[in-house]
N, C-alpha and C positions, 0 to 999 in steps of 0.2 A: 368639875369636869373629870371624867375618867380617861386614862391612857392605857393602852394595851399594846404589847409588842410580841411578835412571834416571828421566828425564822423558818422558812421552808427550805429544804435541802434537795438538790437535784444532782444526778450524775448520769448523763445520757451515754448510751453505748455508741453513738455516732457523733460526727462533728457538728452537724446542724439539725435542729429539731424544733418543732412548735408544739408546746404542751398546754392544754387547757387546764389552768390552775384555779378556775372558778370554784370548784367544790372545796379546795383547801382554804381559799380565802373566806368562803361562806362559813366554814367550820371555825376559823379564827374569829370571825365576827360573832358567832354564837357564843364562843368561849369568853369573849370580851364583855358581854352583856350590855354593850352600847346600843341604844335604841335610835338616837338621833346624833349625827355627827359626820365624820369623814374617815375614809379608809385609804391610806397610802399604801401602794404596793410597788416596791422598786427592786430592781436587780442590783445585787451587791458585787457584781463583777463587770469589768469594763468590756467584756466580750459577750454579754448577754443582755436581753431586753425584756421589758414588760410592756404590753400594749393591750388595747381593747379592740376587738373586731368580731367578725362572724365565725362561728365554729363550723367551717365548711372546708373539706379537704381540698377541693379544687382551688379555693382561694389560697390555701397554704402552699400549694404547689406553685401558684402564681407568684406569691411572695418570694419563694425560693428562686425561681427563674429570674424575676426582676432584680432581686438583690445580687444575684450572681452576675448579671449584666453590668450592674453599677460598680461592683467591687468583686471581680472574680478571684477565687482562691488562688488559682495558678495562672501563670508561673509565679512562684514565690519571690523570685528575684526582681519582680516589677515594683516592689515596695521598698522604700528606704528603711522602714521600721523592721522588716524581717532581717533577722540575723541570728540571735539567740533562739527566737521563736519564729514560727511561720504563720502568725495570726493577724497580720495587718488588715486583711480583708474583714475579719471578725470585728475589729474595732470600728471600721467604717460602716459595716452593716448595723451595728448597735447605734451608731450616730444617727442613722436614718430612721430606725425603728423606735428609738427612744429608750429612756432609762426607767421611767415610772409612769404610773397612772394614779389618779385620785378619783374615788367613787363616793358619791353622797350615800349616807346611810339614813334611811327613812323607815320609821316603824320597825327597826331591827333587821332590815333587809338592805342588800345592795340595790341602789336605785338605778337600774339599768334602763337603757332604751331598748327598742325592739332588736332582738338577735345579739345584743352585746354580751360578750364573754371576755374573761381576762386570760391572756396568754403569756407564757414564758417562752421567749425566743432564744434558743441556744445557737451560737455561731462559732464556738470553739470548744466543743464538748469533750467527753471522755475524761472528765475530771470533776472533782467536787465543786459545786457552786451553791450559792444561797440567794434567797429572795427575802427581803424584809417586808413584813406586814405591820403597819402602825395604824392603830385605830384610836381616834379621839372623839369625845363627845359625852353625852349624858344617856 
């Protein structure tokens, strides 16, 4: 069995963003030469997320509104966690959106359902973050 590891690096210019990282993951899969197996993609920071959904800007705006209702950024003093940092809301948003996703690899391709794409969700941006891509198989 083969094993391949790659890190993707991100630095958003805004606090919250949703980035389609499917092309980068597909490139990593091609580099791996794995034809049948599994691809793990996970955020390596506690205030970011990796998830699968539709690449539709209206849906991304819906995520933003919904998450902001669940865990509003401000006022910062509503959270016990906030003190040194002001990112308690980002930790909560990540808990809802998830840490990682696993995609089957079939015949050298990510085995997606209709409209599925991989997204990096940033909830406390403007600093360096990374995503791990780990591919195993034959």
